[in-house]
Residue, then its C-alpha position, 0 to 999 in steps of 0.5 A: x500499500x503506498x505510504x504518505x510519501x507515494x500518495x503525497x507525490x500523486x496528489x502533487x501530480x493530480x495538482x498539476x494535471x486537473x486543477x482547472x479542468x471541467x468534467x465532461x463524462x463519467x464511466x463507472x464500470x465496477x459500481x461497488x468501487x464508487x460508493x454512490x448512485x450513478x445518478x448522484x455521481x453525473x449530478x455532482x461530477x459533470x460540469x464541475x471543475x477541479x479546484x485543488x487537491x489535497x491529502x489526509x493520511x493516505x486519502x486523496x481529496x479532489x475539491x471541486x468548484x461546487x464545494x463537493x469533494x471526490x475522495x479516493x483511496x488507492x488501497x493495495x493495488x489502486x492506480x490513478x492515471x491522467x493522460x493528457x498528451x504525454x503527462x501521466x500521474x500514477x499509483x501502481x505499475x502492475x504488469x497486468x496495467x501494462x496495456x493500452x488504456x482503458x483495459x480490463x482493470x479499468x473501473x472508473x473513467x473521467x473525461x475532461x472537457x480539454x480531452x484529458x482523461x482520468x482512468x482509476x484502475x485497480x487489480x484487486x478492487x480494494x480501492x474506492x471513490x466516493x463523493x462528499x458533501x462539503x458539509x459532511x466533509x469533517x465528519x468524514x475525515x473523523x471517521x478515520x480516527x486519523x493522528x496528526x500528519x507527521x509533517x504538519x505542526x500539529x506533530x509535535x515532540x510533546x505529543x510524540x513523547x506522551x504517546x510512547x510513555x504510555x504504550x506497551x506494544x512494540x515501537x514498530x507497531x506504534x509507528x504503524x498505528x494511523x490513530x497515532x501518526x497518520x500516513x506511515x507505513x512499513x517502509x518509512x517505519x523501518x527506515x526512521x527506526x534505523x536512523x534513530x538507531x532503535x530496534x523495531x522490537x523495543x517497547x514504546x514506553x521504554x524508548x528514551x527521551x533522547x531516543x524519542x527525539x531522534x526518532x521524531x526527527x528521523x520520522x520527518x527526515x525520511x518522509x521528506x527525502x521520500x517526497x523528494x525522490x517521488x516515493x518508494x517503487x518496490x513491486x507496486x508503486x509508480x510516481x508522477x509521469x508514469x516512472x517509478x519513485x527513486x526512494x528505492x535507491x536510498x533506503x537503508x534497510x527496508x527490502x535489504x534483508x541478508x545485504x550489508x548495513x551501509x553503516x557497519x556491514x552487518x547483515x540486515x535482518x527481517x523479522x515478523x513484528x505484529x504480523x508485518x515484515x520489519x527490517x533492521x540491523x541488529x548491530x546498529x540498532x538498540 
């Protein structure tokens, strides 16, 4: 599943490619992915102009001139492609998607009046789209119980430290808790813990004040680096203009099981923590 840097990269791509465009037609091929009636979809979208695009955690929010919001979640294999000349904005480069658009995995098509087209593809059909009444947007976002955005001012060291001291689960599990911090997944949790020199198996309430300060800074640093390099492409993510994200070349532990640590040369270990894979250096991290 894309994490904060990948979804933010897609958001920025959508901001560049569809803002100011007016919806001309909408074709919903798999109704279950679009949680609205055909009549409501056409009523709200057709003739509407895209005002701006936001992100909350891993949810994309396409704001329309009418005030309505089109919420999009890519989930495991969702892909948003905007074709406008040679411009593409993407999500997942599954091999099944490598065919002319639209194809059998294309479930929603939005045509704009200037000829640009947005395709929502999803191999597993876990992703979704939903129209949100502006009066209900706050309640919709609150329903996810997301914690603060880690790159915004609401995510403070005091908040972070207070959350650690009262939790007895592992620090890796806590970082993945979306109600504690929004948008962090396996990749950036592992990278932040390595940068802070903390084992993912450590209990959150056993992390010292000095270690929590290092981890707080590391979370911000690895997420910002991920955004800078357009996200991480392992098997499934594609960033703006249809190319893969470049963050993979800068990963220190994630996906490097058995390879030498870039700092000490010890073999990187992979282990299951709370049913999720974790990667770490047994020598550098304590």
